[in-house]
N, CA, C, O and CB atoms as a CASP TS submission, in Angstrom:
PFRMAT TS
TARGET T0000
AUTHOR 0000-0000-0000
METHOD Language model
MODEL 1
PARENT N/A
ATOM      1  N   MET     1    -122.921 118.862  53.424  1.00  0.00           N
ATOM      2  CA  MET     1    -124.053 119.508  54.041  1.00  0.00           C
ATOM      3  C   MET     1    -125.362 118.945  53.481  1.00  0.00           C
ATOM      4  O   MET     1    -125.435 118.498  52.336  1.00  0.00           O
ATOM      5  CB  MET     1    -123.981 121.020  53.832  1.00  0.00           C
ATOM      6  N   ASP     2    -126.351 118.983  54.297  1.00  0.00           N
ATOM      7  CA  ASP     2    -127.678 118.521  53.910  1.00  0.00           C
ATOM      8  C   ASP     2    -128.394 119.669  53.192  1.00  0.00           C
ATOM      9  O   ASP     2    -128.823 120.637  53.821  1.00  0.00           O
ATOM     10  CB  ASP     2    -128.497 118.030  55.159  1.00  0.00           C
ATOM     11  N   GLU     3    -128.514 119.548  51.889  1.00  0.00           N
ATOM     12  CA  GLU     3    -129.085 120.622  51.074  1.00  0.00           C
ATOM     13  C   GLU     3    -130.530 120.937  51.461  1.00  0.00           C
ATOM     14  O   GLU     3    -130.931 122.100  51.511  1.00  0.00           O
ATOM     15  CB  GLU     3    -129.021 120.246  49.603  1.00  0.00           C
ATOM     16  N   LYS     4    -131.299 119.893  51.733  1.00  0.00           N
ATOM     17  CA  LYS     4    -132.708 120.100  52.111  1.00  0.00           C
ATOM     18  C   LYS     4    -132.792 120.861  53.436  1.00  0.00           C
ATOM     19  O   LYS     4    -133.634 121.745  53.588  1.00  0.00           O
ATOM     20  CB  LYS     4    -133.455 118.736  52.223  1.00  0.00           C
ATOM     21  N   TYR     5    -131.917 120.519  54.402  1.00  0.00           N
ATOM     22  CA  TYR     5    -131.913 121.219  55.680  1.00  0.00           C
ATOM     23  C   TYR     5    -131.561 122.686  55.472  1.00  0.00           C
ATOM     24  O   TYR     5    -132.180 123.566  56.071  1.00  0.00           O
ATOM     25  CB  TYR     5    -130.923 120.560  56.659  1.00  0.00           C
ATOM     26  N   GLU     6    -130.566 122.954  54.623  1.00  0.00           N
ATOM     27  CA  GLU     6    -130.167 124.339  54.330  1.00  0.00           C
ATOM     28  C   GLU     6    -131.345 125.129  53.769  1.00  0.00           C
ATOM     29  O   GLU     6    -131.562 126.279  54.151  1.00  0.00           O
ATOM     30  CB  GLU     6    -128.985 124.367  53.333  1.00  0.00           C
ATOM     31  N   GLN     7    -132.099 124.518  52.872  1.00  0.00           N
ATOM     32  CA  GLN     7    -133.249 125.195  52.279  1.00  0.00           C
ATOM     33  C   GLN     7    -134.327 125.456  53.328  1.00  0.00           C
ATOM     34  O   GLN     7    -134.902 126.543  53.374  1.00  0.00           O
ATOM     35  CB  GLN     7    -133.823 124.363  51.124  1.00  0.00           C
ATOM     36  N   ASN     8    -134.600 124.464  54.164  1.00  0.00           N
ATOM     37  CA  ASN     8    -135.609 124.643  55.214  1.00  0.00           C
ATOM     38  C   ASN     8    -135.158 125.668  56.250  1.00  0.00           C
ATOM     39  O   ASN     8    -135.969 126.452  56.742  1.00  0.00           O
ATOM     40  CB  ASN     8    -135.908 123.305  55.902  1.00  0.00           C
ATOM     41  N   PHE     9    -133.872 125.665  56.581  1.00  0.00           N
ATOM     42  CA  PHE     9    -133.326 126.645  57.510  1.00  0.00           C
ATOM     43  C   PHE     9    -133.529 128.056  56.962  1.00  0.00           C
ATOM     44  O   PHE     9    -133.989 128.948  57.674  1.00  0.00           O
ATOM     45  CB  PHE     9    -131.829 126.375  57.769  1.00  0.00           C
ATOM     46  N   GLY    10    -133.184 128.246  55.700  1.00  0.00           N
ATOM     47  CA  GLY    10    -133.354 129.553  55.062  1.00  0.00           C
ATOM     48  C   GLY    10    -134.810 129.976  55.001  1.00  0.00           C
ATOM     49  O   GLY    10    -135.139 131.140  55.231  1.00  0.00           O
ATOM     50  N   LYS    11    -135.677 129.029  54.690  1.00  0.00           N
ATOM     51  CA  LYS    11    -137.114 129.314  54.644  1.00  0.00           C
ATOM     52  C   LYS    11    -137.605 129.753  56.023  1.00  0.00           C
ATOM     53  O   LYS    11    -138.431 130.659  56.137  1.00  0.00           O
ATOM     54  CB  LYS    11    -137.906 128.071  54.159  1.00  0.00           C
ATOM     55  N   ASN    12    -137.097 129.112  57.052  1.00  0.00           N
ATOM     56  CA  ASN    12    -137.465 129.469  58.421  1.00  0.00           C
ATOM     57  C   ASN    12    -137.018 130.895  58.752  1.00  0.00           C
ATOM     58  O   ASN    12    -137.775 131.664  59.344  1.00  0.00           O
ATOM     59  CB  ASN    12    -136.848 128.472  59.418  1.00  0.00           C
ATOM     60  N   ILE    13    -135.795 131.242  58.371  1.00  0.00           N
ATOM     61  CA  ILE    13    -135.295 132.612  58.586  1.00  0.00           C
ATOM     62  C   ILE    13    -136.209 133.609  57.882  1.00  0.00           C
ATOM     63  O   ILE    13    -136.566 134.639  58.453  1.00  0.00           O
ATOM     64  CB  ILE    13    -133.829 132.760  58.068  1.00  0.00           C
ATOM     65  N   ARG    14    -136.585 133.304  56.650  1.00  0.00           N
ATOM     66  CA  ARG    14    -137.473 134.200  55.880  1.00  0.00           C
ATOM     67  C   ARG    14    -138.821 134.370  56.588  1.00  0.00           C
ATOM     68  O   ARG    14    -139.332 135.485  56.691  1.00  0.00           O
ATOM     69  CB  ARG    14    -137.694 133.645  54.443  1.00  0.00           C
ATOM     70  N   GLN    15    -139.393 133.266  57.074  1.00  0.00           N
ATOM     71  CA  GLN    15    -140.682 133.342  57.765  1.00  0.00           C
ATOM     72  C   GLN    15    -140.576 134.188  59.037  1.00  0.00           C
ATOM     73  O   GLN    15    -141.462 134.994  59.320  1.00  0.00           O
ATOM     74  CB  GLN    15    -141.188 131.930  58.109  1.00  0.00           C
ATOM     75  N   ILE    16    -139.519 134.011  59.789  1.00  0.00           N
ATOM     76  CA  ILE    16    -139.331 134.806  61.007  1.00  0.00           C
ATOM     77  C   ILE    16    -139.190 136.280  60.640  1.00  0.00           C
ATOM     78  O   ILE    16    -139.795 137.142  61.278  1.00  0.00           O
ATOM     79  CB  ILE    16    -138.084 134.320  61.802  1.00  0.00           C
ATOM     80  N   ARG    17    -138.385 136.571  59.605  1.00  0.00           N
ATOM     81  CA  ARG    17    -138.181 137.960  59.167  1.00  0.00           C
ATOM     82  C   ARG    17    -139.506 138.594  58.784  1.00  0.00           C
ATOM     83  O   ARG    17    -139.788 139.731  59.161  1.00  0.00           O
ATOM     84  CB  ARG    17    -137.200 138.022  57.978  1.00  0.00           C
ATOM     85  N   LYS    18    -140.317 137.865  58.039  1.00  0.00           N
ATOM     86  CA  LYS    18    -141.604 138.409  57.595  1.00  0.00           C
ATOM     87  C   LYS    18    -142.557 138.615  58.771  1.00  0.00           C
ATOM     88  O   LYS    18    -143.301 139.595  58.791  1.00  0.00           O
ATOM     89  CB  LYS    18    -142.246 137.478  56.559  1.00  0.00           C
ATOM     90  N   LYS    19    -142.546 137.708  59.749  1.00  0.00           N
ATOM     91  CA  LYS    19    -143.377 137.883  60.947  1.00  0.00           C
ATOM     92  C   LYS    19    -143.008 139.156  61.691  1.00  0.00           C
ATOM     93  O   LYS    19    -143.857 139.807  62.300  1.00  0.00           O
ATOM     94  CB  LYS    19    -143.235 136.677  61.879  1.00  0.00           C
ATOM     95  N   LYS    20    -141.712 139.504  61.630  1.00  0.00           N
ATOM     96  CA  LYS    20    -141.233 140.720  62.296  1.00  0.00           C
ATOM     97  C   LYS    20    -141.430 141.952  61.417  1.00  0.00           C
ATOM     98  O   LYS    20    -141.046 143.063  61.784  1.00  0.00           O
ATOM     99  CB  LYS    20    -139.753 140.575  62.666  1.00  0.00           C
ATOM    100  N   LYS    21    -142.040 141.733  60.242  1.00  0.00           N
ATOM    101  CA  LYS    21    -142.340 142.817  59.293  1.00  0.00           C
ATOM    102  C   LYS    21    -141.082 143.577  58.846  1.00  0.00           C
ATOM    103  O   LYS    21    -141.066 144.806  58.781  1.00  0.00           O
ATOM    104  CB  LYS    21    -143.330 143.797  59.923  1.00  0.00           C
ATOM    105  N   LEU    22    -140.043 142.815  58.544  1.00  0.00           N
ATOM    106  CA  LEU    22    -138.797 143.388  58.052  1.00  0.00           C
ATOM    107  C   LEU    22    -138.577 142.960  56.607  1.00  0.00           C
ATOM    108  O   LEU    22    -138.873 141.825  56.234  1.00  0.00           O
ATOM    109  CB  LEU    22    -137.602 142.958  58.938  1.00  0.00           C
ATOM    110  N   THR    23    -138.060 143.874  55.802  1.00  0.00           N
ATOM    111  CA  THR    23    -137.648 143.519  54.448  1.00  0.00           C
ATOM    112  C   THR    23    -136.239 142.938  54.524  1.00  0.00           C
ATOM    113  O   THR    23    -135.564 143.055  55.547  1.00  0.00           O
ATOM    114  CB  THR    23    -137.701 144.762  53.485  1.00  0.00           C
ATOM    115  N   GLN    24    -135.810 142.316  53.444  1.00  0.00           N
ATOM    116  CA  GLN    24    -134.431 141.826  53.402  1.00  0.00           C
ATOM    117  C   GLN    24    -133.463 142.992  53.568  1.00  0.00           C
ATOM    118  O   GLN    24    -132.451 142.870  54.258  1.00  0.00           O
ATOM    119  CB  GLN    24    -134.152 141.074  52.076  1.00  0.00           C
ATOM    120  N   GLU    25    -133.768 144.100  52.948  1.00  0.00           N
ATOM    121  CA  GLU    25    -132.908 145.283  53.031  1.00  0.00           C
ATOM    122  C   GLU    25    -132.792 145.775  54.479  1.00  0.00           C
ATOM    123  O   GLU    25    -131.698 146.103  54.937  1.00  0.00           O
ATOM    124  CB  GLU    25    -133.454 146.409  52.128  1.00  0.00           C
ATOM    125  N   GLN    26    -133.897 145.825  55.182  1.00  0.00           N
ATOM    126  CA  GLN    26    -133.890 146.293  56.571  1.00  0.00           C
ATOM    127  C   GLN    26    -133.105 145.340  57.473  1.00  0.00           C
ATOM    128  O   GLN    26    -132.319 145.782  58.311  1.00  0.00           O
ATOM    129  CB  GLN    26    -135.327 146.443  57.090  1.00  0.00           C
ATOM    130  N   LEU    27    -133.317 144.042  57.304  1.00  0.00           N
ATOM    131  CA  LEU    27    -132.606 143.081  58.132  1.00  0.00           C
ATOM    132  C   LEU    27    -131.116 143.098  57.817  1.00  0.00           C
ATOM    133  O   LEU    27    -130.293 143.042  58.731  1.00  0.00           O
ATOM    134  CB  LEU    27    -133.176 141.678  57.931  1.00  0.00           C
ATOM    135  N   ALA    28    -130.759 143.172  56.547  1.00  0.00           N
ATOM    136  CA  ALA    28    -129.347 143.240  56.169  1.00  0.00           C
ATOM    137  C   ALA    28    -128.692 144.486  56.770  1.00  0.00           C
ATOM    138  O   ALA    28    -127.560 144.415  57.247  1.00  0.00           O
ATOM    139  CB  ALA    28    -129.196 143.244  54.630  1.00  0.00           C
ATOM    140  N   ALA    29    -129.385 145.617  56.753  1.00  0.00           N
ATOM    141  CA  ALA    29    -128.845 146.849  57.335  1.00  0.00           C
ATOM    142  C   ALA    29    -128.612 146.675  58.833  1.00  0.00           C
ATOM    143  O   ALA    29    -127.581 147.101  59.354  1.00  0.00           O
ATOM    144  CB  ALA    29    -129.798 148.035  57.078  1.00  0.00           C
ATOM    145  N   GLN    30    -129.560 146.055  59.525  1.00  0.00           N
ATOM    146  CA  GLN    30    -129.394 145.833  60.964  1.00  0.00           C
ATOM    147  C   GLN    30    -128.236 144.878  61.239  1.00  0.00           C
ATOM    148  O   GLN    30    -127.492 145.069  62.202  1.00  0.00           O
ATOM    149  CB  GLN    30    -130.692 145.280  61.574  1.00  0.00           C
ATOM    150  N   LEU    31    -128.081 143.870  60.417  1.00  0.00           N
ATOM    151  CA  LEU    31    -126.953 142.955  60.570  1.00  0.00           C
ATOM    152  C   LEU    31    -125.631 143.700  60.375  1.00  0.00           C
ATOM    153  O   LEU    31    -124.682 143.490  61.131  1.00  0.00           O
ATOM    154  CB  LEU    31    -127.064 141.787  59.569  1.00  0.00           C
ATOM    155  N   GLN    32    -125.568 144.565  59.368  1.00  0.00           N
ATOM    156  CA  GLN    32    -124.348 145.334  59.110  1.00  0.00           C
ATOM    157  C   GLN    32    -124.026 146.275  60.266  1.00  0.00           C
ATOM    158  O   GLN    32    -122.867 146.397  60.665  1.00  0.00           O
ATOM    159  CB  GLN    32    -124.489 146.132  57.814  1.00  0.00           C
ATOM    160  N   ILE    33    -125.037 146.932  60.799  1.00  0.00           N
ATOM    161  CA  ILE    33    -124.837 147.826  61.945  1.00  0.00           C
ATOM    162  C   ILE    33    -124.261 147.065  63.125  1.00  0.00           C
ATOM    163  O   ILE    33    -123.492 147.613  63.915  1.00  0.00           O
ATOM    164  CB  ILE    33    -126.158 148.496  62.348  1.00  0.00           C
ATOM    165  N   ASN    34    -124.641 145.784  63.239  1.00  0.00           N
ATOM    166  CA  ASN    34    -124.187 144.949  64.347  1.00  0.00           C
ATOM    167  C   ASN    34    -122.932 144.140  64.011  1.00  0.00           C
ATOM    168  O   ASN    34    -122.602 143.190  64.721  1.00  0.00           O
ATOM    169  CB  ASN    34    -125.293 144.013  64.760  1.00  0.00           C
ATOM    170  N   GLY    35    -122.236 144.507  62.942  1.00  0.00           N
ATOM    171  CA  GLY    35    -120.939 143.923  62.644  1.00  0.00           C
ATOM    172  C   GLY    35    -120.908 142.719  61.720  1.00  0.00           C
ATOM    173  O   GLY    35    -119.850 142.115  61.547  1.00  0.00           O
ATOM    174  N   CYS    36    -122.028 142.352  61.125  1.00  0.00           N
ATOM    175  CA  CYS    36    -122.062 141.232  60.185  1.00  0.00           C
ATOM    176  C   CYS    36    -122.085 141.772  58.760  1.00  0.00           C
ATOM    177  O   CYS    36    -122.963 142.555  58.397  1.00  0.00           O
ATOM    178  CB  CYS    36    -123.295 140.318  60.447  1.00  0.00           C
ATOM    179  N   ASP    37    -121.130 141.355  57.971  1.00  0.00           N
ATOM    180  CA  ASP    37    -121.029 141.835  56.594  1.00  0.00           C
ATOM    181  C   ASP    37    -121.954 141.027  55.690  1.00  0.00           C
ATOM    182  O   ASP    37    -121.499 140.217  54.883  1.00  0.00           O
ATOM    183  CB  ASP    37    -119.572 141.749  56.089  1.00  0.00           C
ATOM    184  N   ILE    38    -123.257 141.258  55.837  1.00  0.00           N
ATOM    185  CA  ILE    38    -124.265 140.550  55.038  1.00  0.00           C
ATOM    186  C   ILE    38    -125.065 141.584  54.250  1.00  0.00           C
ATOM    187  O   ILE    38    -125.716 142.458  54.823  1.00  0.00           O
ATOM    188  CB  ILE    38    -125.212 139.680  55.948  1.00  0.00           C
ATOM    189  N   THR    39    -125.001 141.467  52.937  1.00  0.00           N
ATOM    190  CA  THR    39    -125.770 142.356  52.061  1.00  0.00           C
ATOM    191  C   THR    39    -127.176 141.795  51.880  1.00  0.00           C
ATOM    192  O   THR    39    -127.457 140.676  52.309  1.00  0.00           O
ATOM    193  CB  THR    39    -125.066 142.526  50.682  1.00  0.00           C
ATOM    194  N   ARG    40    -128.048 142.552  51.256  1.00  0.00           N
ATOM    195  CA  ARG    40    -129.383 142.066  50.954  1.00  0.00           C
ATOM    196  C   ARG    40    -129.301 140.848  50.046  1.00  0.00           C
ATOM    197  O   ARG    40    -130.057 139.890  50.208  1.00  0.00           O
ATOM    198  CB  ARG    40    -130.228 143.169  50.302  1.00  0.00           C
ATOM    199  N   SER    41    -128.390 140.890  49.099  1.00  0.00           N
ATOM    200  CA  SER    41    -128.200 139.769  48.184  1.00  0.00           C
ATOM    201  C   SER    41    -127.747 138.508  48.929  1.00  0.00           C
ATOM    202  O   SER    41    -128.227 137.412  48.641  1.00  0.00           O
ATOM    203  CB  SER    41    -127.178 140.137  47.103  1.00  0.00           C
ATOM    204  N   ALA    42    -126.837 138.661  49.872  1.00  0.00           N
ATOM    205  CA  ALA    42    -126.374 137.522  50.670  1.00  0.00           C
ATOM    206  C   ALA    42    -127.515 136.973  51.516  1.00  0.00           C
ATOM    207  O   ALA    42    -127.654 135.759  51.660  1.00  0.00           O
ATOM    208  CB  ALA    42    -125.189 137.930  51.571  1.00  0.00           C
ATOM    209  N   LEU    43    -128.328 137.858  52.074  1.00  0.00           N
ATOM    210  CA  LEU    43    -129.473 137.425  52.873  1.00  0.00           C
ATOM    211  C   LEU    43    -130.461 136.644  51.996  1.00  0.00           C
ATOM    212  O   LEU    43    -131.029 135.648  52.443  1.00  0.00           O
ATOM    213  CB  LEU    43    -130.172 138.646  53.529  1.00  0.00           C
ATOM    214  N   ALA    44    -130.666 137.086  50.770  1.00  0.00           N
ATOM    215  CA  ALA    44    -131.545 136.364  49.847  1.00  0.00           C
ATOM    216  C   ALA    44    -131.007 134.955  49.596  1.00  0.00           C
ATOM    217  O   ALA    44    -131.780 134.000  49.526  1.00  0.00           O
ATOM    218  CB  ALA    44    -131.682 137.132  48.511  1.00  0.00           C
ATOM    219  N   LYS    45    -129.698 134.825  49.462  1.00  0.00           N
ATOM    220  CA  LYS    45    -129.083 133.505  49.259  1.00  0.00           C
ATOM    221  C   LYS    45    -129.233 132.631  50.497  1.00  0.00           C
ATOM    222  O   LYS    45    -129.440 131.423  50.381  1.00  0.00           O
ATOM    223  CB  LYS    45    -127.597 133.655  48.903  1.00  0.00           C
ATOM    224  N   ILE    46    -129.130 133.226  51.674  1.00  0.00           N
ATOM    225  CA  ILE    46    -129.341 132.481  52.924  1.00  0.00           C
ATOM    226  C   ILE    46    -130.765 131.937  52.947  1.00  0.00           C
ATOM    227  O   ILE    46    -130.990 130.777  53.290  1.00  0.00           O
ATOM    228  CB  ILE    46    -129.077 133.387  54.173  1.00  0.00           C
ATOM    229  N   GLU    47    -131.709 132.771  52.585  1.00  0.00           N
ATOM    230  CA  GLU    47    -133.124 132.399  52.654  1.00  0.00           C
ATOM    231  C   GLU    47    -133.514 131.298  51.666  1.00  0.00           C
ATOM    232  O   GLU    47    -134.550 130.656  51.842  1.00  0.00           O
ATOM    233  CB  GLU    47    -133.976 133.613  52.403  1.00  0.00           C
ATOM    234  N   VAL    48    -132.709 131.070  50.637  1.00  0.00           N
ATOM    235  CA  VAL    48    -132.989 129.968  49.711  1.00  0.00           C
ATOM    236  C   VAL    48    -131.994 128.819  49.873  1.00  0.00           C
ATOM    237  O   VAL    48    -131.990 127.879  49.078  1.00  0.00           O
ATOM    238  CB  VAL    48    -132.963 130.473  48.270  1.00  0.00           C
ATOM    239  N   GLY    49    -131.154 128.899  50.902  1.00  0.00           N
ATOM    240  CA  GLY    49    -130.231 127.812  51.199  1.00  0.00           C
ATOM    241  C   GLY    49    -128.982 127.770  50.356  1.00  0.00           C
ATOM    242  O   GLY    49    -128.351 126.718  50.250  1.00  0.00           O
ATOM    243  N   GLN    50    -128.598 128.891  49.744  1.00  0.00           N
ATOM    244  CA  GLN    50    -127.412 128.933  48.891  1.00  0.00           C
ATOM    245  C   GLN    50    -126.187 129.518  49.580  1.00  0.00           C
ATOM    246  O   GLN    50    -125.094 129.494  49.015  1.00  0.00           O
ATOM    247  CB  GLN    50    -127.707 129.727  47.660  1.00  0.00           C
ATOM    248  N   ARG    51    -126.349 130.039  50.784  1.00  0.00           N
ATOM    249  CA  ARG    51    -125.218 130.596  51.534  1.00  0.00           C
ATOM    250  C   ARG    51    -125.325 130.121  52.974  1.00  0.00           C
ATOM    251  O   ARG    51    -126.401 130.115  53.572  1.00  0.00           O
ATOM    252  CB  ARG    51    -125.193 132.166  51.461  1.00  0.00           C
ATOM    253  N   HIS    52    -124.174 129.721  53.513  1.00  0.00           N
ATOM    254  CA  HIS    52    -124.116 129.276  54.901  1.00  0.00           C
ATOM    255  C   HIS    52    -123.988 130.479  55.830  1.00  0.00           C
ATOM    256  O   HIS    52    -123.576 131.562  55.413  1.00  0.00           O
ATOM    257  CB  HIS    52    -122.938 128.299  55.113  1.00  0.00           C
ATOM    258  N   LEU    53    -124.342 130.274  57.071  1.00  0.00           N
ATOM    259  CA  LEU    53    -124.185 131.309  58.097  1.00  0.00           C
ATOM    260  C   LEU    53    -123.074 130.910  59.058  1.00  0.00           C
ATOM    261  O   LEU    53    -122.908 129.733  59.378  1.00  0.00           O
ATOM    262  CB  LEU    53    -125.515 131.537  58.866  1.00  0.00           C
ATOM    263  N   TYR    54    -122.326 131.890  59.509  1.00  0.00           N
ATOM    264  CA  TYR    54    -121.305 131.684  60.526  1.00  0.00           C
ATOM    265  C   TYR    54    -121.962 131.820  61.902  1.00  0.00           C
ATOM    266  O   TYR    54    -122.998 132.472  62.034  1.00  0.00           O
ATOM    267  CB  TYR    54    -120.125 132.702  60.359  1.00  0.00           C
ATOM    268  N   PRO    55    -121.363 131.206  62.923  1.00  0.00           N
ATOM    269  CA  PRO    55    -121.956 131.272  64.265  1.00  0.00           C
ATOM    270  C   PRO    55    -122.250 132.687  64.753  1.00  0.00           C
ATOM    271  O   PRO    55    -123.295 132.923  65.358  1.00  0.00           O
ATOM    272  CB  PRO    55    -121.048 130.605  65.240  1.00  0.00           C
ATOM    273  N   ASP    56    -121.347 133.628  64.500  1.00  0.00           N
ATOM    274  CA  ASP    56    -121.607 135.001  64.956  1.00  0.00           C
ATOM    275  C   ASP    56    -122.779 135.624  64.212  1.00  0.00           C
ATOM    276  O   ASP    56    -123.495 136.454  64.774  1.00  0.00           O
ATOM    277  CB  ASP    56    -120.360 135.868  64.773  1.00  0.00           C
ATOM    278  N   GLU    57    -122.987 135.236  62.952  1.00  0.00           N
ATOM    279  CA  GLU    57    -124.120 135.741  62.185  1.00  0.00           C
ATOM    280  C   GLU    57    -125.432 135.179  62.733  1.00  0.00           C
ATOM    281  O   GLU    57    -126.438 135.885  62.809  1.00  0.00           O
ATOM    282  CB  GLU    57    -123.965 135.382  60.697  1.00  0.00           C
ATOM    283  N   ILE    58    -125.407 133.905  63.112  1.00  0.00           N
ATOM    284  CA  ILE    58    -126.609 133.287  63.684  1.00  0.00           C
ATOM    285  C   ILE    58    -126.960 133.962  65.005  1.00  0.00           C
ATOM    286  O   ILE    58    -128.124 134.265  65.265  1.00  0.00           O
ATOM    287  CB  ILE    58    -126.400 131.762  63.894  1.00  0.00           C
ATOM    288  N   ARG    59    -125.957 134.194  65.830  1.00  0.00           N
ATOM    289  CA  ARG    59    -126.191 134.865  67.116  1.00  0.00           C
ATOM    290  C   ARG    59    -126.773 136.261  66.904  1.00  0.00           C
ATOM    291  O   ARG    59    -127.704 136.661  67.604  1.00  0.00           O
ATOM    292  CB  ARG    59    -124.880 134.956  67.924  1.00  0.00           C
ATOM    293  N   THR    60    -126.235 136.990  65.956  1.00  0.00           N
ATOM    294  CA  THR    60    -126.720 138.345  65.682  1.00  0.00           C
ATOM    295  C   THR    60    -128.143 138.314  65.125  1.00  0.00           C
ATOM    296  O   THR    60    -128.966 139.150  65.498  1.00  0.00           O
ATOM    297  CB  THR    60    -125.782 139.061  64.696  1.00  0.00           C
ATOM    298  N   LEU    61    -128.441 137.370  64.245  1.00  0.00           N
ATOM    299  CA  LEU    61    -129.811 137.206  63.745  1.00  0.00           C
ATOM    300  C   LEU    61    -130.771 136.953  64.898  1.00  0.00           C
ATOM    301  O   LEU    61    -131.847 137.548  64.965  1.00  0.00           O
ATOM    302  CB  LEU    61    -129.886 136.049  62.726  1.00  0.00           C
ATOM    303  N   LYS    62    -130.378 136.072  65.798  1.00  0.00           N
ATOM    304  CA  LYS    62    -131.195 135.747  66.975  1.00  0.00           C
ATOM    305  C   LYS    62    -131.509 137.003  67.777  1.00  0.00           C
ATOM    306  O   LYS    62    -132.647 137.217  68.194  1.00  0.00           O
ATOM    307  CB  LYS    62    -130.477 134.717  67.867  1.00  0.00           C
ATOM    308  N   GLU    63    -130.497 137.827  67.988  1.00  0.00           N
ATOM    309  CA  GLU    63    -130.680 139.048  68.777  1.00  0.00           C
ATOM    310  C   GLU    63    -131.558 140.064  68.046  1.00  0.00           C
ATOM    311  O   GLU    63    -132.460 140.647  68.648  1.00  0.00           O
ATOM    312  CB  GLU    63    -129.323 139.674  69.105  1.00  0.00           C
ATOM    313  N   ILE    64    -131.306 140.277  66.779  1.00  0.00           N
ATOM    314  CA  ILE    64    -132.076 141.254  66.006  1.00  0.00           C
ATOM    315  C   ILE    64    -133.538 140.831  65.884  1.00  0.00           C
ATOM    316  O   ILE    64    -134.445 141.647  66.049  1.00  0.00           O
ATOM    317  CB  ILE    64    -131.463 141.434  64.611  1.00  0.00           C
ATOM    318  N   LEU    65    -133.759 139.551  65.594  1.00  0.00           N
ATOM    319  CA  LEU    65    -135.121 139.051  65.401  1.00  0.00           C
ATOM    320  C   LEU    65    -135.825 138.758  66.724  1.00  0.00           C
ATOM    321  O   LEU    65    -137.022 138.475  66.749  1.00  0.00           O
ATOM    322  CB  LEU    65    -135.096 137.797  64.549  1.00  0.00           C
ATOM    323  N   ASP    66    -135.073 138.828  67.821  1.00  0.00           N
ATOM    324  CA  ASP    66    -135.616 138.599  69.162  1.00  0.00           C
ATOM    325  C   ASP    66    -136.323 137.249  69.251  1.00  0.00           C
ATOM    326  O   ASP    66    -137.490 137.152  69.630  1.00  0.00           O
ATOM    327  CB  ASP    66    -136.584 139.722  69.543  1.00  0.00           C
ATOM    328  N   VAL    67    -135.560 136.201  68.882  1.00  0.00           N
ATOM    329  CA  VAL    67    -136.057 134.832  68.928  1.00  0.00           C
ATOM    330  C   VAL    67    -135.036 133.958  69.660  1.00  0.00           C
ATOM    331  O   VAL    67    -133.929 134.399  69.965  1.00  0.00           O
ATOM    332  CB  VAL    67    -136.331 134.288  67.491  1.00  0.00           C
ATOM    333  N   THR    68    -135.425 132.722  69.932  1.00  0.00           N
ATOM    334  CA  THR    68    -134.510 131.776  70.569  1.00  0.00           C
ATOM    335  C   THR    68    -133.770 130.985  69.480  1.00  0.00           C
ATOM    336  O   THR    68    -134.137 131.016  68.305  1.00  0.00           O
ATOM    337  CB  THR    68    -135.284 130.810  71.532  1.00  0.00           C
ATOM    338  N   PHE    69    -132.733 130.288  69.903  1.00  0.00           N
ATOM    339  CA  PHE    69    -132.047 129.413  68.958  1.00  0.00           C
ATOM    340  C   PHE    69    -133.000 128.312  68.483  1.00  0.00           C
ATOM    341  O   PHE    69    -132.945 127.897  67.325  1.00  0.00           O
ATOM    342  CB  PHE    69    -130.779 128.796  69.605  1.00  0.00           C
ATOM    343  N   ASP    70    -133.868 127.846  69.374  1.00  0.00           N
ATOM    344  CA  ASP    70    -134.858 126.848  68.976  1.00  0.00           C
ATOM    345  C   ASP    70    -135.752 127.385  67.855  1.00  0.00           C
ATOM    346  O   ASP    70    -136.081 126.655  66.920  1.00  0.00           O
ATOM    347  CB  ASP    70    -135.714 126.431  70.184  1.00  0.00           C
ATOM    348  N   ASP    71    -136.141 128.649  67.947  1.00  0.00           N
ATOM    349  CA  ASP    71    -136.968 129.251  66.900  1.00  0.00           C
ATOM    350  C   ASP    71    -136.250 129.227  65.551  1.00  0.00           C
ATOM    351  O   ASP    71    -136.876 129.045  64.508  1.00  0.00           O
ATOM    352  CB  ASP    71    -137.339 130.695  67.274  1.00  0.00           C
ATOM    353  N   ILE    72    -134.946 129.409  65.585  1.00  0.00           N
ATOM    354  CA  ILE    72    -134.161 129.458  64.355  1.00  0.00           C
ATOM    355  C   ILE    72    -133.913 128.065  63.777  1.00  0.00           C
ATOM    356  O   ILE    72    -134.032 127.857  62.569  1.00  0.00           O
ATOM    357  CB  ILE    72    -132.836 130.152  64.613  1.00  0.00           C
ATOM    358  N   PHE    73    -133.566 127.114  64.648  1.00  0.00           N
ATOM    359  CA  PHE    73    -133.105 125.810  64.168  1.00  0.00           C
ATOM    360  C   PHE    73    -134.167 124.735  64.058  1.00  0.00           C
ATOM    361  O   PHE    73    -133.959 123.751  63.349  1.00  0.00           O
ATOM    362  CB  PHE    73    -132.052 125.324  65.052  1.00  0.00           C
ATOM    363  N   TYR    74    -135.285 124.882  64.725  1.00  0.00           N
ATOM    364  CA  TYR    74    -136.291 123.830  64.700  1.00  0.00           C
ATOM    365  C   TYR    74    -137.511 124.293  63.908  1.00  0.00           C
ATOM    366  O   TYR    74    -138.142 125.300  64.227  1.00  0.00           O
ATOM    367  CB  TYR    74    -136.694 123.427  66.133  1.00  0.00           C
ATOM    368  N   PHE    75    -137.814 123.535  62.883  1.00  0.00           N
ATOM    369  CA  PHE    75    -138.908 123.879  61.980  1.00  0.00           C
ATOM    370  C   PHE    75    -139.538 122.607  61.465  1.00  0.00           C
ATOM    371  O   PHE    75    -138.952 121.529  61.561  1.00  0.00           O
ATOM    372  CB  PHE    75    -138.416 124.759  60.808  1.00  0.00           C
ATOM    373  N   ASP    76    -140.723 122.731  60.922  1.00  0.00           N
ATOM    374  CA  ASP    76    -141.447 121.567  60.396  1.00  0.00           C
ATOM    375  C   ASP    76    -141.009 121.245  58.991  1.00  0.00           C
ATOM    376  O   ASP    76    -141.512 120.296  58.390  1.00  0.00           O
ATOM    377  CB  ASP    76    -142.949 121.806  60.424  1.00  0.00           C
TER
END
């Protein structure tokens, strides 16, 4: 895996979460309600590129954050 891409991907998730005015705890709770077993700690690891996401988790993040896949995957 491309470590730099993982870090940028996580940073992008964090920026989107903050734009939506959600804490890690709030987003993790919404993910859990929607069937993704992601704790606040796991979300923190995602945001720094230390944990990978599964396709169903990415889809659920997209739905909760109300963004497109392009918003999630394409960043500067």
